[in-house]
C-alpha distance (Angstrom), angle and dihedral (degrees) to the residues before:
residue distance angle dihedral
M1 . . .
E2 3.76 . .
F3 3.80 89.3 .
I4 3.84 92.1 57.4
G5 3.82 89.8 48.9
H6 3.82 90.2 54.5
I7 3.80 90.9 50.0
I8 3.81 92.2 49.0
I9 3.82 91.1 48.0
A10 3.83 90.9 48.3
I11 3.82 91.2 50.2
F12 3.82 90.5 47.3
V13 3.82 92.6 49.9
A14 3.83 90.7 46.1
L15 3.83 90.8 51.8
I16 3.81 91.6 47.7
L17 3.80 91.3 49.6
A18 3.81 92.1 46.7
A19 3.79 91.1 49.7
A20 3.81 92.0 47.3
L21 3.81 92.7 48.6
T22 3.80 91.9 45.6
F23 3.78 91.4 49.7
G24 3.81 90.5 46.2
F25 3.80 92.6 50.6
M26 3.78 90.1 45.9
L27 3.81 91.0 52.8
F28 3.79 90.2 46.6
A29 3.81 90.9 51.8
W30 3.83 91.7 48.5
F31 3.80 91.4 49.8
L32 3.81 91.2 48.4
A33 3.82 91.5 49.6
L34 3.81 91.5 47.1
A35 3.80 91.6 48.5
A36 3.80 91.1 50.2
I37 3.82 91.9 49.7
I38 3.81 92.8 48.2
S39 3.81 91.6 47.0
A40 3.80 91.3 50.8
C41 3.82 90.7 49.1
V42 3.81 91.3 50.6
L43 3.80 92.9 47.6
L44 3.81 92.8 47.1
R45 3.81 94.8 44.0
Q46 3.80 96.0 98.7
W47 3.82 92.2 45.3
W48 3.81 89.9 49.0
R49 3.82 91.8 51.1
R50 3.81 92.0 51.1
W51 3.78 92.0 46.4
W52 3.83 92.0 49.0
F53 3.81 91.9 48.3
V54 3.81 93.5 50.9
H55 3.78 95.8 44.2
S56 3.79 97.9 40.7
A57 3.81 89.0 59.9
T58 3.82 91.2 55.6
R59 3.81 92.8 45.8
E60 3.75 97.9 57.2
E61 3.74 115.1 81.8
R62 3.73 111.6 -117.2
S63 3.76 119.4 -156.4
S64 3.76 117.6 -151.4
K65 3.77 105.8 -112.9
V66 3.78 120.8 -166.7
I67 3.74 118.2 -159.2
E68 3.80 113.2 -152.1
V69 3.81 114.0 -149.5
D70 3.77 138.6 154.2
Y71 3.76 112.4 -113.7
R72 3.75 123.1 -152.3
D73 3.76 128.0 -165.9
I74 3.78 110.9 -112.2
S75 3.79 97.8 169.9
D76 3.82 92.8 97.1
E77 3.78 96.4 43.0
E78 3.79 120.4 97.9
């Protein structure tokens, strides 16, 4: 009977260790993926800003505004 108890305890410990290692490796993989995503975002930040600046100007509707002023010739004035 004691032999069966040792086997059950060994199986239980092996399952706990497997679960802990699996969870640890899963966390490690998530942290690696998150670090890679954040690094890519930081590296592409300047490109993203330039892209947004160029494309936001084309998105906004621009109305043609005409400014009416009186011009005077200043080429002869000193």
